[in-house]
MIKOL-302357 format. One record per residue (C-alpha): residue in three letters; x, y, z. Coordinates in pm, whole numbers, padded with zeros to 5 digits, always signed. Layout:
! MIKOL-302357
ALAXYZ ...
! end
This chain:
! MIKOL-302357
UNK+08157+09446+03846 UNK+08348+09686+03689 UNK+08140+10028+03666 UNK+08373+10181+03430 UNK+08375+09911+03153 UNK+08005+09843+03201 UNK+07889+10188+03196 UNK+08158+10348+02953 UNK+07925+10483+02714 UNK+07751+10690+02986 UNK+08090+10802+03152 UNK+08323+11114+03065 UNK+08612+11025+03241 UNK+08805+10971+03598 UNK+08991+11179+03805 UNK+09177+11065+04128 UNK+09325+11311+04364 UNK+09345+11424+04723 UNK+09032+11564+04892 UNK+09042+11671+05247 UNK+09369+11721+05386 UNK+09460+11816+05792 UNK+09833+11896+05821 UNK+09971+12002+06182 UNK+10288+12175+06214 UNK+10501+12139+06561 UNK+10786+12299+06630 UNK+10969+11999+06819 UNK+11229+12211+07005 UNK+10945+12371+07214 UNK+10746+12029+07262 UNK+11051+11890+07463 UNK+11108+11973+07825 UNK+11493+11963+07823 UNK+11503+12144+07479 UNK+11238+12404+07600 UNK+11470+12476+07934 UNK+11763+12522+07693 UNK+11556+12785+07465 UNK+11475+12963+07789 UNK+11856+12951+07897 UNK+11937+13076+07561 UNK+11690+13402+07591 UNK+11839+13453+07945 UNK+11486+13384+08070 UNK+11499+13256+08432 UNK+11218+13004+08558 UNK+11059+13251+08799 UNK+11025+13497+08520 UNK+10878+13252+08264 UNK+10508+13374+08294 UNK+10591+13722+08235 UNK+10791+13627+07940 UNK+10507+13397+07806 UNK+10246+13633+07844 UNK+10487+13911+07654 UNK+10547+13655+07379 UNK+10171+13567+07340 UNK+10100+13963+07344 UNK+10331+13993+07060 UNK+10213+13693+06849 UNK+09855+13827+06910 UNK+09941+14174+06812 UNK+10125+14057+06469 UNK+09839+13849+06358 UNK+09571+14135+06440 UNK+09794+14359+06231 UNK+09803+14090+05951 UNK+09464+14048+05958 UNK+09397+14447+05927 UNK+09639+14520+05648 UNK+09411+14288+05428 UNK+09104+14476+05542 UNK+08961+14198+05736 UNK+08808+14216+06067 UNK+08847+13921+06352 UNK+08545+13788+06470 UNK+08533+13649+06834 UNK+08374+13300+06874 UNK+08251+13226+07208 UNK+08230+12834+07132 UNK+08489+12623+06935 UNK+08186+12422+06790 UNK+08033+12723+06578 UNK+08101+12621+06206 UNK+08369+12874+06104 UNK+08413+12713+05763 UNK+08017+12840+05693 UNK+08068+13169+05831 UNK+08396+13217+05617 UNK+08239+13109+05307 UNK+07937+13326+05356 UNK+08167+13610+05365 UNK+08358+13504+05057 UNK+08045+13499+04846 UNK+08006+13871+04901 UNK+08366+13884+04684 UNK+08403+13545+04542 UNK+08698+13701+04305 UNK+08876+13807+04614 UNK+09248+13648+04671 UNK+09425+13636+05013 UNK+09263+13646+05353 UNK+08912+13619+05360 UNK+08799+13560+05714 UNK+08961+13566+06062 UNK+08842+13399+06382 UNK+08928+13401+06736 UNK+08830+13162+07000 UNK+08945+12980+07313 UNK+09012+12630+07280 UNK+09187+12350+07510 UNK+09523+12289+07412 UNK+09875+12121+07506 UNK+10093+12402+07645 UNK+10461+12400+07760 UNK+10488+12584+08096 UNK+10702+12613+08436 UNK+10533+12482+08768 UNK+10652+12392+09076 UNK+10769+12000+09159 UNK+10615+11900+09521 UNK+10896+11643+09533 UNK+11198+11838+09457 UNK+11042+12157+09591 UNK+11195+12356+09246 UNK+11042+12486+08949 UNK+11052+12275+08647 UNK+10963+12293+08307 UNK+10641+12071+08202 UNK+10355+12029+07966 UNK+09994+12027+08068 UNK+09657+12085+07909 UNK+09484+12403+07933 UNK+09300+12636+07766 UNK+09456+12931+07527 UNK+09363+13171+07238 UNK+09356+13045+06903 UNK+09321+13222+06567 UNK+09162+13063+06245 UNK+09268+13223+05925 UNK+09053+13148+05609 UNK+09234+13189+05258 UNK+09115+13195+04893 UNK+09506+13101+04857 UNK+09657+13157+04510 UNK+09810+12831+04536 UNK+09582+12611+04731 UNK+09257+12759+04673 UNK+09007+12737+04966 UNK+09193+12661+05307 UNK+09271+12777+05648 UNK+09558+12806+05918 UNK+09486+12781+06300 UNK+09758+12902+06557 UNK+09785+12831+06910 UNK+09888+13168+07075 UNK+10090+13017+07378 UNK+10392+12804+07380 UNK+10436+12549+07185 UNK+10270+12762+06901 UNK+10129+12451+06737 UNK+09970+12514+06394 UNK+09706+12338+06186 UNK+09663+12375+05798 UNK+09353+12251+05599 UNK+09351+12237+05225 UNK+09140+12046+04986 UNK+09274+11852+04687 UNK+09023+11970+04451 UNK+09026+12314+04509 UNK+09424+12269+04498 UNK+09398+12089+04140 UNK+09130+12355+04024 UNK+09407+12629+04075 UNK+09659+12398+03879 UNK+09384+12369+03597 UNK+09332+12726+03573 UNK+09712+12790+03541 UNK+09745+12530+03266 UNK+09407+12700+03089 UNK+09227+12360+03123 UNK+08849+12462+03134 UNK+08622+12279+03443 UNK+08299+12350+03614 UNK+08269+12279+03998 UNK+07967+12139+04196 UNK+07994+12113+04563 UNK+08372+12026+04537 UNK+08368+11801+04270 UNK+08436+11840+03891 UNK+08118+11830+03713 UNK+08306+11916+03382 UNK+08628+11850+03270 UNK+08758+11957+02933 UNK+09054+11704+02931 UNK+09058+11411+03179 UNK+09365+11304+03071 UNK+09578+11611+03110 UNK+09406+11693+03452 UNK+09504+11334+03599 UNK+09858+11402+03465 UNK+09857+11727+03668 UNK+09669+11576+03946 UNK+09941+11276+03980 UNK+10212+11562+04016 UNK+10066+11666+04341 UNK+10244+11358+04487 UNK+10574+11523+04381 UNK+10536+11862+04527 UNK+10756+11948+04835 UNK+10439+12163+04996 UNK+10639+12222+05319 UNK+10790+12532+05154 UNK+10460+12690+05100 UNK+10363+12592+05444 UNK+10686+12766+05574 UNK+10622+13052+05394 UNK+10232+13108+05488 UNK+10320+13088+05861 UNK+10594+13277+05842 UNK+10366+13601+05766 UNK+10164+13477+06094 UNK+10422+13371+06359 UNK+10652+13694+06426 UNK+10838+13470+06715 UNK+10958+13243+06492 UNK+11271+13381+06351 UNK+11422+13394+06706 UNK+11309+13043+06758 UNK+11473+12945+06412 UNK+11811+13129+06538 UNK+11802+12965+06884 UNK+11726+12619+06791 UNK+11812+12608+06432 UNK+11476+12478+06309 UNK+11120+12569+06221 UNK+10807+12372+06193 UNK+10807+11987+06124 UNK+10456+11937+05893 UNK+10311+11600+05914 UNK+09972+11461+05796 UNK+09707+11425+06053 UNK+09428+11339+05826 UNK+09393+11269+05454 UNK+09144+11157+05225 UNK+09205+11033+04864 UNK+08906+11007+04625 UNK+08828+10859+04292 UNK+08550+11066+04087 UNK+08410+10845+03802 UNK+08220+11155+03585 UNK+07904+11065+03456 UNK+07762+11236+03136 UNK+07441+11294+03342 UNK+07290+11274+03686 UNK+07023+11043+03570 UNK+07297+10805+03401 UNK+07411+10781+03749 UNK+07113+10763+03961 UNK+06971+10475+03737 UNK+07156+10217+03891 UNK+07367+10385+04187 UNK+07071+10304+04426 UNK+07071+09940+04344 UNK+07468+09929+04380 UNK+07465+10084+04745 UNK+07190+09825+04825 UNK+07405+09539+04685 UNK+07700+09652+04853 UNK+07580+09692+05167 UNK+07394+09357+05207 UNK+07696+09145+05012 UNK+08013+09257+05168 UNK+08130+09077+05488 UNK+08349+09134+05766 UNK+08594+08966+05558 UNK+08571+09158+05245 UNK+08594+09506+05463 UNK+08886+09360+05656 UNK+09061+09306+05315 UNK+08970+09678+05185 UNK+09219+09791+05469 UNK+09500+09554+05348 UNK+09457+09313+05657 UNK+09532+08955+05675 UNK+09181+08798+05647 UNK+09335+08494+05813 UNK+09412+08668+06126 UNK+09057+08849+06156 UNK+08972+08649+06476 UNK+09280+08826+06663 UNK+09147+09167+06563 UNK+09056+09321+06911 UNK+09121+09703+06868 UNK+08812+09865+06759 UNK+08487+09743+06542 UNK+08426+09691+06176 UNK+08156+09897+06048 UNK+07932+09901+05761 UNK+07718+10234+05763 UNK+07431+10330+05489 UNK+07266+10653+05490 UNK+07022+10850+05271 UNK+07164+11234+05299 UNK+07009+11519+05080 UNK+07275+11476+04821 UNK+07205+11105+04771 UNK+07310+10774+04922 UNK+07629+10741+05103 UNK+07809+10384+05219 UNK+08070+10391+05470 UNK+08297+10085+05572 UNK+08507+10173+05874 UNK+08774+10037+06099 UNK+08883+10248+06362 UNK+08985+10597+06222 UNK+09043+10442+05845 UNK+08732+10471+05619 UNK+08625+10390+05265 UNK+08317+10560+05129 UNK+08108+10550+04824 UNK+07845+10822+04757 UNK+07729+11026+04478 UNK+07768+11375+04438 UNK+07606+11556+04125 UNK+07712+11373+03822 UNK+08001+11191+04004 UNK+08041+10856+04181 UNK+08265+10927+04438 UNK+08485+10658+04610 
! end
């Protein structure tokens, strides 16, 4: 069934673009033991002096972040558990001044992470550079960014200073629409109204051609004051790669009722009709080889949430979801 053709009289338009994106930033030179040793040598740091050096670096980084936050008239809130919903806290703060651009909220917390350190080798009886899992202080900085809209940056304050950036494709597109004078209204991370779907889709498609790494470099450059020395010594900065990414199609109906009248039946039919072979093919797999698929499960999941019904098909970490959000059918 082609929903767009069948329901075209009740549909305003369709918009396809990115949704949730998590981008990780790594300084490769500080991830590799040999290159990390080279970094220490170039900075005249003996292995016996590593802890003092690392503590000094961390103190400098934390001080720089503290000053950055203070200069933006924001107070850092310490969270005693990494499970606390930081996005909710930040959005509550944003509601007090929804027109504000720039830094909105800042949090610090202690989390498990992989770090570079110096430890004695029992076999050689010598100190050596190695990596291990431990806990260290992390900062979460939430922004209403001029370019990306609602986003956050997370930074690890001990070597190798890994960074994580979250941006939302709908938020990002809303900023682009505003700059191009295209009127819109948003509801819960979706466009309930778009003045020009064709022009909006053209702008959304252009996101694929943007070199976002330059923008990420600019954001982290304000935060990590140790980075200039790393770039000077190792001749490179952060390498950005996508950790998680969602791409969503929103079919925008003229009213919530136009969608609700058939959506429940669509979900139930989908849930009881699609077989494992169908789900396997959704992810581009060779259905003839389904008998050899050993890793992970093929999952169909249907839930009635407060927003409406959501159906999800899943293989390992890859998912396809369909749900109703206001007057949008999102896939």
